[in-house]
N, C-alpha and C positions, 0 to 999 in steps of 0.2 A: 244481710244488708237492710238498712232502714230507709224507707222512702216516705215522702210527704207530698200531699196534693196542695196546690196553691194557684192563685190567679196571677199571671205575669203582668208586670207594669201597671199595677192597680194604684192609681193616685187620685184621691178625691178629697174634698173638704170635710166629709163627714167622718165621724168616729167609727161608722160601720165598717169601713175599709181598714181602719187602723189595727184593730185586734187581729184579724187573720194575717195581715201583713207582718205584724210583730211575731206571730207564731212561725211564719215562714223564715224570718230572719234568725230566730232562735234555733230552728232546725238546721238552717244553713251553717250557723256557728259550730254546730256539733258535727258537721260533715255529712249530714243526711242528704239523700238524693231527691231533687225536685222532680215531680211529675207535673208539668205545667198544663194549665188550661187557660184559655184566652176568652175575652169578652167580645161580643159582636160590636160592630160600629153603631154607636148610639143614634146616628143620623138615619139609619135604616128604618123602614116601617116596622112596627111591632111584630107583624106576622112573619116578616122576613127574618127578624132577629130570632124568633121562636123556632123557625125551621132550621136556621143555622145552628142554634144551640142543640137541637135534637141530633143533627148529623155529627156535630162535634162530640156529643156525649157518647154516641156509638163508637166513634173513632177512638176516643179516649179510653173507654173501658176495654175495648178489644186490645189496645196496646198494653194495658195493665196486665191482662191475662197472659200476654206473651212475655212481658218483662220480668214480672215477679215470680220467684221460685220458692221451693220448700224452705221454710225457716225465715223467710223475709218478713219484715213488718211494714205495714202501710198505715201512715197517720193521715186520717181524713178529717177535714174540717166541715162542719155543718152549720148553716146551709150553704151549699154550692149547687149550681144548676144541674151539674152532672149527676147529682144524687138521685134524680127522678128516674134514671134508667139503671141504677145500680142493681135493682132487684133482678134484672135479667142476667147479670154476670156474677153476682156474689157467690153463688154455689160453685161455679167454676173456679173462682179465685180461691175459695176456701179449700176446694178439693186439691189444689196445687200445694197445699200446706202453708199458705200465707196467713199470718196473724194480722187481724184488723183492729185498729184503735181509732175511735172517733172522738174528736173534741167538739163539744156542743157550744156554739156561740149564742144561738137562740133556739129555744124549744118552741116551735111555732104552734104546736097543739096546745100549749099553755098560753102563749102570747095572744093568739087568735087575732092577729092583725093590730093595726093602730088606727083608731077612729080618725077618718079624714085624711089619712096619710098612706097606710099600707093595708091592702086587702088580703085576707087570709085565704089560701087554697086548702080547704079542710080535707078534701079527699086525698090530695097528694101528701099533705103533712101527716095524715094518719097512716098512710101506706109506708112512709119513710120512718117516722118516729114511733109509730105504734107497733110496727112489726119488723121492719127491715133491720133496725139497729139492735134488735135482740139477737141477731146473728153475729154481731161484732164480738170480738173476744174481750174488749175493754171499752168502756164508755166514760170519758172524762166529763162530768157534769159540773155545774157551777159551785154548788155548796151542799150542805147537809139537808137543807129544806127541799131542794130539787131532787136530791138523791132519794129522800123518803117518798116523794111523789112518784118517782120512776119505779121504785120497788112496788108501790101500790098499783102501778100499771103493768106489772108482770116481769120486770127486770130482776135479775139475780143480784143480790147485794154484793157478791164476789166479783161481779162484772163491772161495778161502778166505783169510780174514784172521784173524790171531791177536789175541785181546783182551789177553793177558798176565795180567790179574787183574781181578776185578770191582771197580768202585768201590763206595763205601759212604757215602752222604750222611747227615750229621747235624750238629746245631749244639751238641752237647755239648762241654764243655771237654775238651781233650786233655791227657793226663797227660804232662807234659814233665819231671817230676822224674827226675834221673839216679840218685839214691841207691836202692839195692835194699833189699828187706825184710830184717829180721834173720834170718828163716828163708827158705830158698829157697821160692818160691811160683810156681804156675802157675794159669791159669784155663782152664776148659772151658765153652763155651757151645753150646747147641743142643738137639737131641733126646737126652735122657739115658736113653732106654729101653734096658734091658739087652740086647735083641736087636740093637740098632744100636750102642750105645756101651758094651758090656759091659766094655771095657778099663778104664774109669774105676774099676771096682770091684776091679781086680787090680793097680793101680799100686803098692800097698803090700804085696802078697803076699810071703811068705817073708822078711819083714824088709827088703824093698827100700825105698829112699827114706824112711828112718825120720823125717826131719825136713822132708820136703817137704809144704807146704800145698797142697792141691788145691781151688780155689774153683770151685764148679759153679753154672751158671745155665741154666735152661731147664725144659722140661716132662718129666714121667715119671721124675723122680729116685726111686730106691729108698730111701725113708726108713727102711727096716728095717736098713740098713747102719749099723753102729756103728764109727766110726773118727774120732778127734778131728782127724785131718789131712785128712779128706774133708769139706768144708764146703759145705753147700747154702744158697744165697742167695735162691732163688726164681726166678720167671719174670717177664720184663719185655718190653714192646713193643720191637721191633727198633730203633726210632729213639731210645729212651731207654736201651737197654742199655749203650752206651758209657760213660755216666756212672757206671754201677754197677760196672764191672770194676775189680778191685784185685788186681794181681799183677805179678811181674817179667816174665813171659812168658805168651803164649797158646799152647795146644797144639792142633795140627791132627793128628788121628788118627781112625781109624774101625775098627769091627768088635768082635768079642767078646774079643779077646786083647790083652794088653799086650806080648807078645813080637814081634808083627808085625801088620800090617794084612792081614786075611784076609777071605774071603767076597766077595760081590758088591760091597759098599761099600768093602771094602779094595782090591780090584782096581780099582775105579772111581777111586780116588785117583791111580792111575798116569796118568790122562788128564784129570781135571777140575780146575777151580779152586774149592776149597771156599770158600763164602761167609764162613765163620767166619774164614778167614785175613784177609779184607778187614775184617771187624769188628774183629779185634784190632789190625791195623796202623792203621786209621783212628782207633782209640782211643789210639794212642801206645804200644801194647804190642808189643815184638818177639815173634817167633813161633818155635816149635819144630815141625818137621814131620818126618814119616817120610821117610827118605832115598831111598825109591823113588817118592815122590809127584811128580807133574808139577810142582806148585807149588814144589818144592825148588829148581828152576832159578832161579826168581824170587828166592827167599830168599837163595841163595848169591850171585847176581849183584848184588843190591842191598845185600847185607850187612845184612839186617834180622832176623837170628836165626841159628839153626843147625839142622842135620838130625840125626836119630838113628835107629838101627836097632831098638833094643829099649828099652822104657820102664823097664826095671829100672835103666838107667843115667842116668835123668833127673837125679837130685840130684847125682850125681858130675859130669856134664857142666856143669850150672849152676854148681856150686861151683868148677870149674876155669876159669871165665871171669873174667879179671881185671877190676878196676874200670875200667881204661883201655879194655879191649876192650868192656865193657858200655856205656861212654859213647859209643864210636863206633857201636855197634849202635843205641843209643837215638836218637842224633842222626840217623842214617840213617832210622830208623823215623818220626821226626817229619816229615822231608821227604817221605817217601812218603805219610804221613797227609794232608798238605796236598793232594796230587794226588788221592787217593782221595775226599776230601770235596768235590772240585770237578768230578768226572766226567772227569778227564784221560784215563783209559784207554779209556772208551767213546767219547769224542769223537775220540780218536786213531784207533781202529779204524774208526769210522763214516766219518770223513773219508777214510781209505784206501779203504774200500769204495766210496764215492761217486766218488773219484778214479779208481778202476778202471773204473767205469761210463763215465765221461767219456772215458777213454783208449780204451776199446773202441769207443765211438761216433765218435771222431775219425777 
């Protein structure tokens, strides 16, 4: 039997909930069995929520040790709050003959929080990611760059499987039009908070990109900014956002600066698969990525966009793409979109992880 862990009834505006929810849906389509966890009431005081989570974690892992039997497979998604107590139960679970697979959504020991938005719990992260997951039979990480990092942290290469890119499930119409906008245009979706995405507000600095329209979607946009080319469209649920995006390209960038990706989240791009890349591609939009980002390898190999070192060159690089080149990029993007909307990359990585388990046991 194959089981998977997931949060029930998780509906939020942010993409953070979209990726694990998609994994749950893909597991359900295969007939795997859900081991549900629930979230506390957001209106409760923080200390009450933490106590509730602690008790729920104990209850959850005790039930797992009773339910799962020899030969079963457990698919765990990280991070989930129950992970902080897994170290108390993992030896018991493994002694029952259960195979453990973890899919990493964010590697917090690498991300180290988000300045001004998310604080890192270094001791808890190190306990889970630095030692606990080494006991898992298979670890699905983002890409080859993250895989190499984890090998350097003591993980076995045979233990690791590369996802390549996150899937993005939705039923929205995909934009298959080849013709570009009259003005060069890009879209940016996600957390638009200045401490996380300050680069947005510097794309047009010093007369750069004078005719580039930047369409923004998400929370925490600074509405005090006055720039006719910086256009805010509001915030939408993750499953509905693809129908709202209108641009020639989607931009994958992070940090306070337009000249490069810096800070914790900028450095993190060297290792992670940004979920907004999946959003854009699944919507039929080619993407522009920082040339040092790990996801740049995917963009170049699949020919679904281009890389860039400094955002001051955005409009020039877009304008220099011929109609024939854009048509090729767009057609490649549509093909990748079909894969992303059907869970191709998760299923491929999961099947490899399960195959590795079988080969080990043979």
